[in-house]
C-alpha positions as a Markdown table, in Angstrom:
| # | Residue | x | y | z |
|---|---|---|---|---|
| 1 | Unk | 20.4 | 12.2 | -24.2 |
| 2 | Unk | 22.8 | 13.7 | -26.7 |
| 3 | Unk | 20.4 | 16.2 | -27.6 |
| 4 | Unk | 21.4 | 19.8 | -28.4 |
| 5 | Unk | 18.9 | 21.0 | -25.5 |
| 6 | Unk | 20.9 | 19.2 | -22.7 |
| 7 | Unk | 23.6 | 21.9 | -23.1 |
| 8 | Unk | 21.3 | 24.7 | -22.5 |
| 9 | Unk | 22.0 | 26.5 | -19.3 |
| 10 | Unk | 18.3 | 25.7 | -17.9 |
| 11 | Unk | 19.0 | 22.3 | -17.6 |
| 12 | Unk | 21.8 | 22.8 | -15.3 |
| 13 | Unk | 21.3 | 22.4 | -11.4 |
| 14 | Unk | 21.4 | 26.0 | -9.9 |
| 15 | Unk | 21.9 | 24.3 | -6.4 |
| 16 | Unk | 24.9 | 22.7 | -4.7 |
| 17 | Unk | 26.3 | 19.3 | -5.4 |
| 18 | Unk | 25.5 | 18.4 | -1.7 |
| 19 | Unk | 22.1 | 19.6 | -2.1 |
| 20 | Unk | 21.6 | 17.6 | -5.4 |
| 21 | Unk | 22.9 | 14.5 | -3.8 |
| 22 | Unk | 20.9 | 14.6 | -0.8 |
| 23 | Unk | 17.8 | 15.4 | -3.0 |
| 24 | Unk | 18.8 | 12.3 | -5.1 |
| 25 | Unk | 19.3 | 10.1 | -1.8 |
| 26 | Unk | 15.8 | 11.3 | -0.6 |
| 27 | Unk | 14.1 | 10.6 | -3.8 |
| 28 | Unk | 15.5 | 7.2 | -3.6 |
| 29 | Unk | 14.1 | 6.2 | -0.2 |
| 30 | Unk | 10.5 | 7.8 | -1.3 |
| 31 | Unk | 10.8 | 5.9 | -4.4 |
| 32 | Unk | 11.4 | 2.7 | -2.6 |
| 33 | Unk | 8.9 | 3.2 | 0.1 |
| 34 | Unk | 6.2 | 4.4 | -2.3 |
| 35 | Unk | 6.7 | 1.3 | -4.8 |
| 36 | Unk | 6.5 | -1.2 | -2.1 |
| 37 | Unk | 3.7 | 0.6 | -0.1 |
| 38 | Unk | 1.5 | 1.1 | -3.1 |
| 39 | Unk | 2.0 | -2.2 | -4.7 |
| 40 | Unk | 1.4 | -4.1 | -1.3 |
| 41 | Unk | -1.6 | -2.0 | -0.9 |
| 42 | Unk | -3.2 | -2.6 | -4.2 |
| 43 | Unk | -2.3 | -6.3 | -3.9 |
| 44 | Unk | -4.4 | -6.3 | -0.7 |
| 45 | Unk | -7.2 | -4.4 | -2.3 |
| 46 | Unk | -7.3 | -6.9 | -5.3 |
| 47 | Unk | -7.5 | -9.9 | -2.8 |
| 48 | Unk | -10.5 | -8.2 | -0.7 |
| 49 | Unk | -12.0 | -6.7 | -4.0 |
| 50 | Unk | -15.5 | -8.7 | -3.3 |
| 51 | Unk | -15.9 | -6.7 | 0.2 |
| 52 | Unk | -14.6 | -3.3 | -1.1 |
| 53 | Unk | -16.9 | -0.4 | 0.1 |
| 54 | Unk | -17.7 | 2.4 | -2.5 |
| 55 | Unk | -15.4 | 4.7 | -0.5 |
| 56 | Unk | -12.5 | 2.7 | -0.5 |
| 57 | Unk | -12.6 | 2.7 | -4.4 |
| 58 | Unk | -10.9 | 6.1 | -4.0 |
| 59 | Unk | -8.3 | 5.0 | -1.8 |
| 60 | Unk | -7.3 | 2.6 | -4.6 |
| 61 | Unk | -7.5 | 5.2 | -7.1 |
| 62 | Unk | -5.4 | 7.4 | -4.8 |
| 63 | Unk | -2.8 | 4.7 | -4.6 |
| 64 | Unk | -2.8 | 4.1 | -8.4 |
| 65 | Unk | -2.2 | 7.8 | -9.0 |
| 66 | Unk | 0.7 | 7.6 | -6.3 |
| 67 | Unk | 2.4 | 4.9 | -8.0 |
| 68 | Unk | 2.0 | 6.6 | -11.3 |
| 69 | Unk | 3.9 | 9.5 | -10.0 |
| 70 | Unk | 6.5 | 7.1 | -8.5 |
| 71 | Unk | 7.1 | 5.1 | -12.0 |
| 72 | Unk | 7.3 | 8.2 | -14.1 |
| 73 | Unk | 9.1 | 10.9 | -12.0 |
| 74 | Unk | 11.7 | 9.2 | -9.8 |
| 75 | Unk | 13.6 | 7.2 | -12.5 |
| 76 | Unk | 14.1 | 10.6 | -14.2 |
| 77 | Unk | 14.6 | 12.7 | -11.1 |
| 78 | Unk | 17.1 | 10.4 | -9.2 |
| 79 | Unk | 19.8 | 10.4 | -11.8 |
| 80 | Unk | 19.4 | 13.9 | -12.8 |
| 81 | Unk | 19.8 | 14.9 | -9.1 |
| 82 | Unk | 23.1 | 12.9 | -8.7 |
| 83 | Unk | 24.4 | 14.0 | -12.1 |
| 84 | Unk | 23.9 | 17.7 | -11.1 |
| 85 | Unk | 21.9 | 18.4 | -14.4 |
| 86 | Unk | 18.7 | 17.4 | -16.2 |
| 87 | Unk | 19.8 | 14.4 | -18.4 |
| 88 | Unk | 16.9 | 13.5 | -20.7 |
| 89 | Unk | 16.3 | 16.6 | -23.1 |
| 90 | Unk | 13.4 | 18.7 | -23.9 |
| 91 | Unk | 10.6 | 16.3 | -25.1 |
| 92 | Unk | 11.3 | 14.1 | -21.8 |
| 93 | Unk | 11.0 | 17.2 | -19.7 |
| 94 | Unk | 7.7 | 18.0 | -21.3 |
| 95 | Unk | 6.3 | 14.7 | -20.6 |
| 96 | Unk | 8.0 | 14.3 | -16.9 |
| 97 | Unk | 5.9 | 17.8 | -16.0 |
| 98 | Unk | 2.9 | 16.3 | -17.4 |
| 99 | Unk | 2.9 | 13.4 | -15.5 |
| 100 | Unk | 3.7 | 15.3 | -12.5 |
| 101 | Unk | 0.9 | 17.7 | -12.9 |
| 102 | Unk | -1.4 | 15.0 | -13.9 |
| 103 | Unk | -0.9 | 12.4 | -10.9 |
| 104 | Unk | -0.6 | 15.3 | -8.5 |
| 105 | Unk | -3.9 | 16.7 | -9.6 |
| 106 | Unk | -5.7 | 13.5 | -9.7 |
| 107 | Unk | -4.6 | 12.8 | -6.0 |
| 108 | Unk | -5.9 | 16.0 | -4.9 |
| 109 | Unk | -9.0 | 15.8 | -6.6 |
| 110 | Unk | -9.4 | 12.0 | -5.5 |
| 111 | Unk | -8.9 | 13.2 | -1.8 |
| 112 | Unk | -11.5 | 16.0 | -2.7 |
| 113 | Unk | -14.3 | 13.4 | -4.0 |
| 114 | Unk | -13.6 | 10.8 | -0.9 |
| 115 | Unk | -14.3 | 13.8 | 1.3 |
| 116 | Unk | -17.7 | 14.7 | -0.2 |
| 117 | Unk | -18.5 | 10.9 | -0.2 |
| 118 | Unk | -18.0 | 10.9 | 3.5 |
| 119 | Unk | -19.6 | 14.3 | 4.2 |
| 120 | Unk | -22.7 | 12.8 | 2.4 |
| 121 | Unk | -22.9 | 9.5 | 4.0 |
| 122 | Unk | -22.5 | 10.7 | 7.5 |
| 123 | Unk | -24.3 | 14.2 | 7.1 |
| 124 | Unk | -27.1 | 13.4 | 4.6 |
| 125 | Unk | -27.3 | 9.7 | 5.2 |
| 126 | Unk | -30.7 | 9.4 | 3.1 |
| 127 | Unk | -28.6 | 10.3 | -0.2 |
| 128 | Unk | -25.3 | 8.9 | 1.0 |
| 129 | Unk | -26.6 | 5.4 | 1.4 |
| 130 | Unk | -28.0 | 5.4 | -2.3 |
| 131 | Unk | -24.2 | 6.2 | -3.3 |
| 132 | Unk | -23.0 | 2.5 | -4.8 |
| 133 | Unk | -19.8 | 0.9 | -6.3 |
| 134 | Unk | -21.1 | 2.0 | -9.8 |
| 135 | Unk | -21.4 | 5.7 | -8.8 |
| 136 | Unk | -17.8 | 5.5 | -7.1 |
| 137 | Unk | -16.4 | 3.9 | -10.3 |
| 138 | Unk | -18.0 | 7.1 | -12.6 |
| 139 | Unk | -16.7 | 9.6 | -10.0 |
| 140 | Unk | -13.1 | 8.2 | -10.6 |
| 141 | Unk | -13.4 | 8.4 | -14.1 |
| 142 | Unk | -14.6 | 12.1 | -13.4 |
| 143 | Unk | -11.4 | 12.7 | -11.5 |
| 144 | Unk | -9.1 | 11.6 | -14.4 |
| 145 | Unk | -10.6 | 13.7 | -16.5 |
| 146 | Unk | -10.6 | 16.7 | -14.6 |
| 147 | Unk | -6.9 | 16.4 | -14.0 |
| 148 | Unk | -6.2 | 15.6 | -17.7 |
| 149 | Unk | -7.7 | 18.8 | -18.8 |
| 150 | Unk | -5.0 | 21.0 | -16.8 |
| 151 | Unk | -2.3 | 18.4 | -17.4 |
| 152 | Unk | -2.6 | 18.7 | -21.1 |
| 153 | Unk | -3.2 | 22.5 | -21.1 |
| 154 | Unk | 0.3 | 23.4 | -21.4 |
| 155 | Unk | 1.0 | 21.0 | -24.1 |
| 156 | Unk | -2.0 | 23.0 | -26.0 |
| 157 | Unk | -0.2 | 26.3 | -25.6 |
| 158 | Unk | -2.3 | 27.2 | -22.6 |
| 159 | Unk | 0.4 | 27.5 | -20.2 |
| 160 | Unk | 3.7 | 26.4 | -20.5 |
| 161 | Unk | 6.2 | 23.5 | -19.0 |
| 162 | Unk | 9.8 | 24.2 | -18.5 |
| 163 | Unk | 12.7 | 23.2 | -16.4 |
| 164 | Unk | 12.3 | 23.8 | -12.5 |
| 165 | Unk | 14.5 | 26.8 | -11.3 |
| 166 | Unk | 16.7 | 24.4 | -9.5 |
| 167 | Unk | 17.6 | 22.7 | -13.0 |
| 168 | Unk | 17.2 | 19.1 | -12.5 |
| 169 | Unk | 13.3 | 18.5 | -13.0 |
| 170 | Unk | 10.8 | 20.1 | -14.9 |
| 171 | Unk | 7.3 | 21.3 | -14.1 |
| 172 | Unk | 4.9 | 24.5 | -14.9 |
| 173 | Unk | 6.9 | 27.6 | -15.9 |
| 174 | Unk | 6.0 | 29.7 | -13.1 |
| 175 | Unk | 8.0 | 32.7 | -14.4 |
| 176 | Unk | 5.8 | 32.9 | -17.5 |
| 177 | Unk | 3.0 | 34.5 | -16.1 |
| 178 | Unk | 5.2 | 37.6 | -15.8 |
| 179 | Unk | 5.0 | 38.3 | -19.6 |
| 180 | Unk | 2.8 | 35.7 | -21.1 |
| 181 | Unk | -1.3 | 36.4 | -20.6 |
| 182 | Unk | -2.4 | 32.7 | -21.4 |
| 183 | Unk | 0.2 | 31.5 | -19.0 |
| 184 | Unk | -1.2 | 33.8 | -16.3 |
| 185 | Unk | -4.7 | 32.5 | -16.9 |
| 186 | Unk | -3.6 | 29.1 | -16.7 |
| 187 | Unk | -1.8 | 29.8 | -13.2 |
| 188 | Unk | -4.9 | 31.4 | -11.9 |
| 189 | Unk | -7.3 | 28.7 | -13.1 |
| 190 | Unk | -4.7 | 26.1 | -11.8 |
| 191 | Unk | -4.7 | 27.8 | -8.5 |
| 192 | Unk | -8.3 | 28.5 | -7.9 |
| 193 | Unk | -9.8 | 25.0 | -9.4 |
| 194 | Unk | -6.7 | 22.6 | -8.3 |
| 195 | Unk | -5.8 | 24.1 | -5.2 |
| 196 | Unk | -8.0 | 26.7 | -3.3 |
| 197 | Unk | -11.3 | 25.1 | -4.3 |
| 198 | Unk | -10.5 | 21.4 | -3.3 |
| 199 | Unk | -9.1 | 22.5 | -0.1 |
| 200 | Unk | -12.0 | 24.5 | 0.8 |
| 201 | Unk | -14.3 | 21.4 | -0.2 |
| 202 | Unk | -12.1 | 19.1 | 1.9 |
| 203 | Unk | -12.0 | 21.6 | 4.8 |
| 204 | Unk | -16.1 | 22.0 | 4.8 |
| 205 | Unk | -16.6 | 18.3 | 4.5 |
| 206 | Unk | -14.6 | 17.3 | 7.3 |
| 207 | Unk | -15.9 | 20.4 | 9.5 |
| 208 | Unk | -19.6 | 19.2 | 8.7 |
| 209 | Unk | -18.6 | 15.6 | 9.6 |
| 210 | Unk | -17.3 | 16.9 | 13.1 |
| 211 | Unk | -20.4 | 19.2 | 13.9 |
| 212 | Unk | -22.7 | 16.5 | 12.8 |
| 213 | Unk | -21.0 | 13.8 | 15.1 |
| 214 | Unk | -20.7 | 16.2 | 17.9 |
| 215 | Unk | -24.0 | 18.1 | 17.6 |
| 216 | Unk | -25.9 | 14.9 | 18.9 |
| 217 | Unk | -25.3 | 11.7 | 20.9 |
| 218 | Unk | -28.2 | 10.3 | 19.3 |
| 219 | Unk | -27.3 | 11.2 | 15.8 |
| 220 | Unk | -23.9 | 9.5 | 16.6 |
| 221 | Unk | -26.0 | 6.2 | 17.6 |
| 222 | Unk | -28.1 | 6.5 | 14.4 |
| 223 | Unk | -24.9 | 6.7 | 12.1 |
| 224 | Unk | -23.0 | 4.0 | 13.9 |
| 225 | Unk | -26.0 | 1.7 | 14.1 |
| 226 | Unk | -26.0 | -1.1 | 11.6 |
| 227 | Unk | -29.7 | -0.4 | 10.7 |
| 228 | Unk | -28.7 | 3.0 | 9.5 |
| 229 | Unk | -26.4 | 4.1 | 7.4 |
| 230 | Unk | -23.1 | 4.4 | 8.3 |
| 231 | Unk | -21.1 | 1.6 | 9.7 |
| 232 | Unk | -18.0 | 1.5 | 12.2 |
| 233 | Unk | -15.8 | 0.7 | 9.3 |
| 234 | Unk | -17.1 | 3.7 | 7.4 |
| 235 | Unk | -16.4 | 5.9 | 10.5 |
| 236 | Unk | -12.9 | 4.5 | 10.4 |
| 237 | Unk | -12.4 | 5.6 | 6.9 |
| 238 | Unk | -13.6 | 8.8 | 7.5 |
| 239 | Unk | -10.7 | 9.3 | 10.2 |
| 240 | Unk | -8.1 | 7.7 | 8.0 |
| 241 | Unk | -9.5 | 9.9 | 5.2 |
| 242 | Unk | -8.7 | 13.0 | 7.4 |
| 243 | Unk | -5.1 | 11.8 | 8.2 |
| 244 | Unk | -4.3 | 11.3 | 4.3 |
| 245 | Unk | -5.4 | 14.6 | 3.5 |
| 246 | Unk | -3.6 | 16.5 | 6.2 |
| 247 | Unk | -0.7 | 14.5 | 5.0 |
| 248 | Unk | -1.4 | 15.2 | 1.4 |
| 249 | Unk | -2.0 | 19.0 | 1.9 |
| 250 | Unk | 0.7 | 19.2 | 4.3 |
| 251 | Unk | 3.2 | 18.0 | 1.4 |
| 252 | Unk | 1.7 | 20.1 | -1.5 |
| 253 | Unk | 1.3 | 23.3 | 0.6 |
| 254 | Unk | 4.8 | 24.5 | 0.6 |
| 255 | Unk | 5.2 | 23.8 | -3.4 |
| 256 | Unk | 2.0 | 25.9 | -4.0 |
| 257 | Unk | 3.1 | 28.8 | -2.0 |
| 258 | Unk | 6.6 | 28.8 | -3.4 |
| 259 | Unk | 4.8 | 28.5 | -6.9 |
| 260 | Unk | 2.6 | 31.2 | -6.0 |
| 261 | Unk | 5.4 | 33.6 | -4.9 |
| 262 | Unk | 7.2 | 32.9 | -8.1 |
| 263 | Unk | 4.1 | 33.6 | -10.4 |
| 264 | Unk | 2.5 | 36.4 | -9.0 |
| 265 | Unk | 5.7 | 38.3 | -7.3 |
| 266 | Unk | 9.3 | 38.8 | -8.1 |
| 267 | Unk | 10.1 | 35.8 | -9.8 |
| 268 | Unk | 13.9 | 36.6 | -9.6 |
| 269 | Unk | 13.7 | 36.9 | -5.8 |
| 270 | Unk | 12.7 | 33.0 | -5.0 |
| 271 | Unk | 15.8 | 31.1 | -4.2 |
| 272 | Unk | 16.0 | 27.8 | -6.3 |
| 273 | Unk | 16.8 | 26.0 | -3.0 |
| 274 | Unk | 13.1 | 27.0 | -1.7 |
| 275 | Unk | 11.7 | 25.2 | -4.8 |
| 276 | Unk | 14.0 | 22.2 | -4.4 |
| 277 | Unk | 13.0 | 21.9 | -0.9 |
| 278 | Unk | 9.0 | 22.3 | -1.9 |
| 279 | Unk | 9.6 | 19.6 | -4.5 |
| 280 | Unk | 11.1 | 17.2 | -1.9 |
| 281 | Unk | 7.7 | 17.7 | 0.4 |
| 282 | Unk | 5.6 | 17.2 | -2.8 |
| 283 | Unk | 7.2 | 14.0 | -3.6 |
| 284 | Unk | 7.0 | 12.7 | -0.1 |
| 285 | Unk | 3.1 | 12.6 | -0.6 |
| 286 | Unk | 3.3 | 9.3 | -2.5 |
| 287 | Unk | 4.0 | 7.4 | 0.9 |
| 288 | Unk | 1.4 | 8.7 | 3.2 |
| 289 | Unk | -1.4 | 6.8 | 1.7 |
| 290 | Unk | -0.1 | 3.1 | 2.0 |
| 291 | Unk | 1.2 | 3.9 | 5.4 |
| 292 | Unk | -2.0 | 5.2 | 6.9 |
| 293 | Unk | -4.1 | 2.6 | 5.3 |
| 294 | Unk | -1.9 | -0.6 | 5.8 |
| 295 | Unk | -1.0 | 0.3 | 9.3 |
| 296 | Unk | -4.2 | 1.6 | 10.9 |
| 297 | Unk | -7.3 | -0.1 | 8.8 |
| 298 | Unk | -8.1 | -3.3 | 10.6 |
| 299 | Unk | -9.3 | -5.2 | 7.7 |
| 300 | Unk | -6.3 | -4.1 | 5.2 |
| 301 | Unk | -3.9 | -5.0 | 8.0 |
| 302 | Unk | -5.6 | -8.4 | 8.5 |
| 303 | Unk | -5.6 | -9.2 | 5.0 |
| 304 | Unk | -2.0 | -8.3 | 4.6 |
| 305 | Unk | -0.9 | -10.4 | 7.7 |
| 306 | Unk | -2.8 | -13.4 | 6.2 |
| 307 | Unk | -1.3 | -13.1 | 2.7 |
| 308 | Unk | 2.2 | -12.6 | 4.3 |
| 309 | Unk | 1.7 | -15.8 | 6.3 |
| 310 | Unk | 0.6 | -17.5 | 3.2 |
| 311 | Unk | 3.5 | -16.5 | 1.1 |
| 312 | Unk | 5.8 | -17.5 | 4.1 |
| 313 | Unk | 4.4 | -20.8 | 4.1 |
| 314 | Unk | 4.8 | -21.2 | 0.2 |
| 315 | Unk | 8.4 | -20.3 | 0.5 |
| 316 | Unk | 8.8 | -22.6 | 3.4 |
| 317 | Unk | 7.6 | -25.4 | 1.7 |
| 318 | Unk | 9.6 | -25.0 | -1.6 |
| 319 | Unk | 12.9 | -25.2 | 0.6 |
| 320 | Unk | 14.6 | -28.5 | 0.6 |
| 321 | Unk | 14.9 | -28.6 | 4.5 |
| 322 | Unk | 11.2 | -28.6 | 4.6 |
| 323 | Unk | 10.3 | -31.7 | 3.1 |
| 324 | Unk | 11.1 | -34.4 | 5.8 |
| 325 | Unk | 9.2 | -32.3 | 8.3 |
| 326 | Unk | 6.4 | -32.1 | 5.6 |
| 327 | Unk | 6.4 | -35.7 | 5.2 |
| 328 | Unk | 6.4 | -36.1 | 9.0 |
| 329 | Unk | 3.7 | -33.7 | 9.2 |
| 330 | Unk | 1.6 | -35.5 | 6.6 |
| 331 | Unk | 1.9 | -39.0 | 8.5 |
| 332 | Unk | 1.0 | -37.4 | 11.8 |
| 333 | Unk | -2.0 | -36.0 | 10.3 |
| 334 | Unk | -2.8 | -39.1 | 8.8 |
| 335 | Unk | -2.6 | -40.9 | 12.0 |
| 336 | Unk | -4.8 | -38.3 | 13.7 |
| 337 | Unk | -7.6 | -38.6 | 11.1 |
| 338 | Unk | -7.5 | -42.4 | 11.6 |
| 339 | Unk | -7.7 | -42.1 | 15.2 |
| 340 | Unk | -10.4 | -39.7 | 14.9 |
| 341 | Unk | -12.3 | -42.0 | 12.6 |
| 342 | Unk | -12.1 | -45.0 | 14.6 |
| 343 | Unk | -13.3 | -42.9 | 17.7 |
| 344 | Unk | -10.2 | -43.7 | 19.8 |
| 345 | Unk | -7.8 | -41.5 | 21.6 |
| 346 | Unk | -4.5 | -40.1 | 20.1 |
| 347 | Unk | -2.5 | -41.9 | 22.1 |
| 348 | Unk | -4.0 | -45.4 | 21.2 |
| 349 | Unk | -2.1 | -47.3 | 18.7 |
| 350 | Unk | 1.0 | -45.1 | 17.5 |
| 351 | Unk | 0.9 | -47.1 | 14.3 |
| 352 | Unk | -2.7 | -47.6 | 13.6 |
| 353 | Unk | -2.1 | -46.2 | 9.9 |
| 354 | Unk | 0.3 | -49.2 | 9.4 |
| 355 | Unk | -2.1 | -51.9 | 8.5 |
| 356 | Unk | 0.7 | -54.7 | 8.8 |
| 357 | Unk | 1.2 | -53.8 | 12.5 |
| 358 | Unk | -2.4 | -53.5 | 13.0 |
| 359 | Unk | -2.9 | -56.8 | 11.5 |
| 360 | Unk | -0.1 | -58.7 | 13.6 |
| 361 | Unk | -1.4 | -57.1 | 16.9 |
| 362 | Unk | -4.8 | -58.4 | 16.3 |
| 363 | Unk | -3.7 | -62.2 | 14.9 |
| 364 | Unk | -0.9 | -62.7 | 17.5 |
| 365 | Unk | -2.3 | -63.3 | 21.2 |
| 366 | Unk | -0.2 | -62.3 | 24.1 |
| 367 | Unk | 2.3 | -64.5 | 25.5 |
| 368 | Unk | 3.7 | -65.3 | 28.8 |
| 369 | Unk | 7.6 | -65.1 | 28.9 |
| 370 | Unk | 10.4 | -66.3 | 31.1 |
| 371 | Unk | 14.1 | -65.2 | 31.8 |
| 372 | Unk | 16.8 | -67.8 | 31.8 |
| 373 | Unk | 20.2 | -66.8 | 33.5 |
| 374 | Unk | 23.2 | -68.4 | 32.0 |
| 375 | Unk | 26.5 | -67.4 | 33.8 |
| 376 | Unk | 25.8 | -63.5 | 33.7 |
| 377 | Unk | 23.6 | -63.5 | 30.8 |
| 378 | Unk | 19.7 | -63.2 | 30.5 |
| 379 | Unk | 18.0 | -64.8 | 27.8 |
| 380 | Unk | 14.1 | -64.0 | 27.5 |
| 381 | Unk | 11.9 | -66.8 | 25.9 |
| 382 | Unk | 8.7 | -67.6 | 25.9 |
| 383 | Unk | 7.0 | -70.4 | 28.3 |
| 384 | Unk | 6.0 | -72.4 | 25.7 |
| 385 | Unk | 9.8 | -72.9 | 24.4 |
| 386 | Unk | 10.8 | -74.2 | 27.9 |
| 387 | Unk | 11.2 | -78.0 | 28.1 |
| 388 | Unk | 9.3 | -79.9 | 30.6 |
| 389 | Unk | 12.3 | -80.8 | 32.8 |
| 390 | Unk | 14.4 | -78.1 | 34.6 |
| 391 | Unk | 17.5 | -76.9 | 33.0 |
| 392 | Unk | 20.8 | -75.8 | 34.6 |
| 393 | Unk | 20.8 | -72.0 | 35.2 |
| 394 | Unk | 17.2 | -71.7 | 35.1 |
| 395 | Unk | 15.7 | -68.8 | 37.2 |
């Protein structure tokens, strides 16, 4: 802030204030949903870390990249949208754009790796069964390295980062290929290796899976059988991965189409509102992964329910109103334990845990009583207390 570059026309919004306000509001909703959803997903994954399958490492990595995009982009994009201009200067613009490219490409490359692993396990089980957690970790590292090459490129003068055409965010300068050869080569490589190729691999992988499963009932039984290679849980991972891929590609395809239009067509004819709408769809991709896996994957959902119940119990136990009930509950539990240890029914001896009453009951023998009517008043006494001679009013 306070930078001279803030006054540049390139950082002033080119869409209406109403559209900027709508964009800021949607970004706020996406930020909240993504922050909660991805944090909960990572918490659940941490609690079940000892039982994670290799394919689930990519789900966790996708959640990390979505969370990184949420924390690095939304805090800058939301106030800028509401202010109708980019607020944070040229350096922040470069870092913002780099984070957007890094986390966006990491998510897409991660989904590509996940689809390849699922295809290998279903279509080529002899090789797929050898894929371990160590292989998954190495592949995750490779995903980040691959995305980093294209994210750092514009900072090393291969391509260029600049303000978005609508003015309140930053990304790759899609107008640069019209007059810079290095920028053109970067855009071409980005489109081929970071969009067209990953989409082709994802499409072919799930197509092979579908053909393999539908091709033979016997093959299905072999893949689902616990002795062979792909379990029911992995089959569910395949289905959920398809859902996440469709949502992710559906979110990023409008932005890719508008970007290619600006890069290889007449950039002046691309309306800024088209970029703004495409950016909204792209940033919504951060909420698909946690929604799909937390709502549709049984073991994630059960673990979430268990963690929620535990947290609710801890909060309840910490409240002052819960203390009397807890003491009553502990006494009841102790009474039940004593009853069980003595081999007696729960209803026998309501105060078995009271040693004084127990001793009194065993020491004092049962005695016969009688009622004495004196006027209109009854008095109950033991038989031993009665005198040998009858008294007046004796009944």
